[in-house]
N, C-alpha and C positions, 0 to 999 in steps of 0.2 A: 314614858318620861313623867316623873313626879312633878307636883307643883313646885316643890322646893328646888329640884334640879333645874326646872325651866327658868325660875327667877335667878338662880346662881349663874346660869349660862348667859342670861341677859346682862347681869352685872359685870361678869368677867369680860364679856365681849365689849361692853361699853368702856371699861378700863383699858382694854387693849387698843381701842380705837384712839382714845385721847393720848395714849402713850406713844402712838405713831406720829404725832405732830406736836409742835411746840407752842401752838396757840389754839384757842377754841374755834370751832367752825362759825361762820357768820350765821346768826339766827335772829328771830324775833319772837315776841310773845304777844298773844291777844287773849282777851277775856271779856265775857259780858256778865261776870259775876256768878254765872251757873256753869258755863263751859269754859275750860281753859285749854289753850292750844299753844304748843311751841313748835316753830317751824325753822327748818334750815333754809337759808337763802341761796338763790342761784349765784354762783361765783366760779368763773372758769379757772381761777388760780387756786382759791382756798376752799371752795364749797365741799360740803360733805359728799354730795353726789355729783359726779362728772362723767356719768356713763352715757351710753349711746342709745338706750332703750326707752327711758321714761323722761317725760317733761321734768325739767329741773325745778319748776315752781310748785310750792304746796307740799314739800316733803315734811311729814309730821312725826317727829320722835315721841311726842307726848300729846295726848288728847284725852281729857278727863271730863266727866260730868257726874254729879251726885255721888262722888266717891268711887265711881267705876272708871276703869282705864281702857282705852281702845287703841292706844298707840304703843310703839316699842319696837326694838330691833328683833326681828324674827329669824334672821339669817346669821348664824354665829360667825360666818366668814365675812371679812370686810376688805374692800379696796375702793377708793373713790371712783374707779372706772369699772367695777364689777357690775354687770348688767342689772342684777336684782339686789344690790346693796342699797335698798330703798325702803322707805316706810310710808304707808298710805294714810288716807286715800290719795293715790297718785295715778296719773293718766299716761297712756302711750298712744301715739299716732302711728299709722302705717306710713312708711317713707315715701317721699316724692322724688321721682327721677332716678331711681336706682338702676333700672334696667338699661337706660340709655347712657348712663354715666361711663361705663367701661372701666376696666382696672385702672386705678389711679385717678379716676375722675371724681367729681363731687356730686353728692345727692343731699337732699334736705330732709331733716327730722324736726318737725314742729315742737317748739319748746326746748330744743337742744341747740341746733345750729346746722351749718353745712359740714357734712361728714365726707370722709375719703373712702371710696370703695376699694377694698383690699385686692380683690382678684376677680376672676370670672365666675366664681361660685355664686349660688343663689343667696339672696339676703337672708339673714338669720338674726332674730332679736336677741339671741344668746351670744353673739359675737361682739367684741368691742371694735368700733370704727373710729379712727382718729378724728377729732374735731378740728376742721380747718378754719372755721369761722364761727365763734359762739354767738355772733350777733350782739345786740345791745339790750340789757335789762334795765328797766326803771321800776323802782319800788316805792309805793306810798303806804304809810301805815297809820292807822288810828288805834284807839284803845281796844276796839272790838272788831276790827277788820283790817285786811291787808290786800293791796292790789299789786299784781305783777304785770308788767307790760314788756313783751319781748318783740323786738323788731329785727327782721332778717331780710336781706336783699340779695338776689342773684340775677344772672342774666335772663333767666326764664321764670323762676318762681320767686315770689316775695310776699311777705305778710306782716301784719301787725296783730299779735295775739295778746289778749288781756284776760287774765283770770283774777277774780276778786272773791276772797274768802271772808264771809261775814258771819259772826256769831249774833243771831237775831236777838234783839233787846227783849229781855224778860221771858225768853223762851228757851227750851232745851232743843235748839235747832241751829244747825250749821248749814250755810248755803254756799255753794260754789257756782258763780256766775261766769260764763265764758263768752268772749266775742273773738271770732277769728275773721279778720278782714283781708281779702286777697288784694294786695297792692302791686301784683306782678302782671305779666302779660299772658300767662297760661292759666287755665282753670285748675283749681285745686280739688282733687278727689281723694278723700282719705277716710279711713275708719279710726275712731278713737274709742278706747275702753278704759274704764277705771278698774285697776287691779285691786283696789281697796286695802288689802293686806292688814286686816285687823288683828290685833293681839289682845283678846278680850279678857281683861282682869288677870292677864298672865296665866291663863288656864290652858292646859294642853288640850288639843282638839280631841273630842270624843263624846260619849254619851252626855246629854244634857244640852248640847248644841243643836239648834234647829234652824233651818233656813226655809222660809216660806214665800210662796209666790201667789198671785191672784189668778192663776190658771193651773190646770192639770198638767203635770210634767210628764214628758217622755225624754229619753236620753239616747245618745249615740256616742261613739268614740270614747267609751267609758273605761276608766281604770279604778279599781277599788270599789265600784258600786255593786252591791250584793254581798261583798266580803266584809268591807269596812263600814261603808255607809249604805243606806237604802233609800229609794224613792217611794213615798207613800202619798198618793194623790197629788197635792200641791206642795208637798214638803220634802226636804231631805233631812234624814235623821242619822245618827251614828250608832253603830252596833258595838263598837269598841274604841279605845284610845289608839291614836296613831303613835308609832314609835319613830325614832330618829331615822331619817332618810326615806321614810314612807310617805306616800302622797295619794290623794284621790283626785280624779279628773273626769269631767264629762261636758259635752256640748248638750245643752238643754233645749227642748222644743215645747211648743204649746202656746206661745204668746202670739198675739195678733199685731197688726200694723198700727194699733192705737197706743199712744203714749201712756195710757192708764195701766198697761201691762208692765211698764218699767216701775215696778213697785215690789221691793224686796224687803223682807223682814229677817233679821238675824238676831236670835235669841239665845242667851246662855242661861239655862234653867238651873245651873249650879249656883250662880251668884245673883241672878235676877236682872242682869244687864241686857238691854234690848235696844235695837236700832231699826228704824224704818228708812229705806232709801227710795226716793222718787226722782223723776226727771220729767221735763216738759217735751222730750223728744222720744220717738218710738225706738224699740230695740231693733237692731239689725242682726244681732247674735247674742247668745247668752251662754257663757261658759262658767263652770264652777270648778274651783281648784282649792285644795287645802293640804297642809302638811301638819306635823305635830305641834308647831308653834303658831300657826296662823290659818285663818279661814277666809276665803276670798270669793265672793260673788264677783264675776267679771262681765258687766253689761257693756255691750258695744252699741255705738250709734254710727251712722253713715252720713257724710256730708259731701256735697259738691258745690263749689263756690266759684262763680265766674269772676273774671277780672273786675275789680271795682266794687264787688259785692261782699257781704259779710254773713256769717252764720252765728247764731246765738243758741246757747243751751244752758240750762240751769239744773243743777243736782242739789237736792235737799236731804239732809241727814237729820232725822228727828229721833231723839233719845227718850226712851221710856223704860218702865220696869215690867218684868214678866214674873210669872210664878216660879217658885223654887221647888224643884222636884226632890222628894225625900228618897 
């Protein structure tokens, strides 16, 4: 897919989305003068994303720094309830109470609401589950920051979830701070991962893109590794461009139980755009996925929160420049 075709697809998809509705999606803009971000806001009636897979807060159709773009629509298909009609960096939690819900019963998805289990089949993040109760969202905005607070209560599980996105003053850095407080009577045990879903300068995924880690990589459950991309020491490189409907995937190993290994660098040596992602919590799983229009490191962390307790984590995105390959 050429650069021109990729840009045209994004533009046409955007026009198609807005043609489907008669008013703009609720949104907000923040900036520190260096980084600019536009975000779609959680809204059970009119929100851009009303799916059952990803946290409704922090959806970013635009993210720019120093003339480089990191956000954008990567999936040409759109429906507000489509599971991956989303733009990152955006997070997904494993569900609570699905197994005991039974067909027609309710289970909980953090950052989304109480969902209805369809049938007796195994939970799938690729299915849509109807939202029975979207909970309550409260949003506070400043010039360079925005806070989302989601409250949800059930007979067993309940929580208060706060995500604050801050563009750090005078720096090329964006910080996502999270607090998940268990206000229910049952312990919350869940994994959360950030899909990231970066569209870097609207470039098709291929040679010039590099993903680096602070440890030597090994891989399992791989698709496209060796043919499309390759692992070399601590890095993943691309041998050729991906084409439409083609993807790469791998579960990565080599990290320790120390949070210092949650340290990922994504570089585009065609345009010079680069980003470093760090977190104050250790990795519980590390997945890599990409297609022709987006490249996604997917780091997981695990949490267990007893009633009355809370869990905090912080993810930092630092933007910098890398060398351009001739």
